[in-house]
N, C-alpha and C positions, 0 to 999 in steps of 0.2 A: 676522491674524497680520502684515503689514507689507506694505512696499511693494510692487510688482510692476515689470518692465522692467531686473532685474540690481540694484537699491538693495539697501542692506542690512540684512539683516532683524535683527543685531544689532553689537555691537560686535567689529572685526575686530582684528587682533594687534599692526597700529601705533595705534588710537587709544585714546587716553587714559593714554599713555607721558610719561613726565616727558622733558625734552629732554639727551642726555648718554645716556638708557639703549638698550642694544644692542636693536638691532630683531631679530624671533627667524625664526627660518623654516620655522615653526608654520602650516598650516595651518587658519587659525579665521576663524568668521563663516556666516551662511547667508543666500542669494540664492534669491527663486524668478524663475525661467527660463520661457520657452515650448521646449518641442521644435520645432522646425520640419520643414518637408514630405519632407528628406531622413534624418530621422531623427537632427540634429546638434544640440546644447545648445553654448551660451554659456558657457565656464568667466570665471568673476568675474576678471578685470584684478589683483585680490591674490593670486589662486594662479595667474597665466601665468607668472610667474618659478619657481617650482618645476617647473613643467611645459615649459620650454623646450627641454629636450631629449629630449619625449618623453615617454610613461609605457606603463601599463598598464591594463587596461580589461575588470573582471571581472565574476564574480555576489558581492554582498556578503551578508554574513548580516543576516537578517530580513525580507528581498527589496527590497533595493537593490543598487543597480549600484556598484566600487567601481574608484578611478581612483588608482592607486597613481603618484608622479611614480615612473622609473628608476630615480632612488639606493634609495629603500624597497623598489621590486621587486626589487630586484637582492638585497636581506638576505633577502626570505621564498623567492626564487630559491634561494638556496646554502641556505636550509635545507632546503627541497623535494628536491634534489636529494642531499642527505646522507640522505633516508629510504630506509632498505634495502625492499628488493624484500618481505621477510617480513612486515613490520612493515604490517598493513591498516591501522589508524587513519593511519597516515603515507597510505600510499595513498591513502583516501578523499580525504584532503583533496588531494591532489595532483590527482586527477582533477575534486576540484571545481573548480579556478582552471583547471585544463587548459581547461575552453570560453574562455578569455582569450584578448586582440588587444593586440597592442603599437598604440600609437595615437601619432601628432604632432596638434598645435595646427592649424588653420589659419589661414592670414590674417587670420582676421576671430577669432581666439580662441576657433574652434566645434571640439570633438569628436563624431566618428560614435561611436553610441553604436550599435552594431549588432543586427541586428532581433533574435537569442537572447534580449540581455539586455534588451531592451526587452521583450520577452514575460516573463523572471524576474521583473522589478521591477513588471511594471503598468504600463508610462510609457508614457502615449498623447501627452499634450502638455504638460498643466502641470506642470513639474518646480518639486524644493526642491534646489539644489546648497549642499552641508555642508561645511565644509571641518574633519576629524575631527583636528587635530594631525598626524600624520601620512603621511594620505589623505582624498581627495575622496571624497564619497558623492553618487549621484544618486539620489533619491526620485522614485517617482511623488507629487505634491503632496498628494492625499486620503492615500495610502497613511504618509504620512510623518505627519499631523495624529492618524490612528488610534495609529501606534506612537507618536509621541509621549507621545498622551493617559495611555498605557498603563503606558509604563516610565519616563516624567519629572514623578511626584509628586514635591514639595520631600520628602515624610518618608521616600518610599524613594532619592535620591539622597541626605540625610544618613545612611540607614541603610549606604550602600554605599561612601559619604566615607568613614567613621569606621571601615570596615572593612580600608580603605585607608590608615587611618592621617591621612585629611588634614584 
């Protein structure tokens, strides 16, 4: 897959850009890390500016853990707060996110992944930390490898990109 110890596994947001082109606030790139004995994971340096004011960690789709920068989480929170009490679909989504927690990076740029979320993600030691444009995903390494193999076949990506007009 790639190198260990927080080394990038793919091009990040600023690599390969021409001089004078604006840099993006998008979270991109994929890194392998180890969960420490206290349940903390190092957040890659290029993601840290987006999380300087903290973030919101919660269950994610497909068995990963989401880490949203505050600015992105506030957008979701605003939408969730407008869900009517009679809207059962909205209430289910709101309940799904209700197990999340506010987090701050420590001095070493790590974030605590609560035990309940480690259980949700099957996270024990080896993790993949991925930037997905507006959020960070934290995956158990083996779960990510399996999911990636199933979901990201080139033909499937081409079909989905075409459907989006890309």
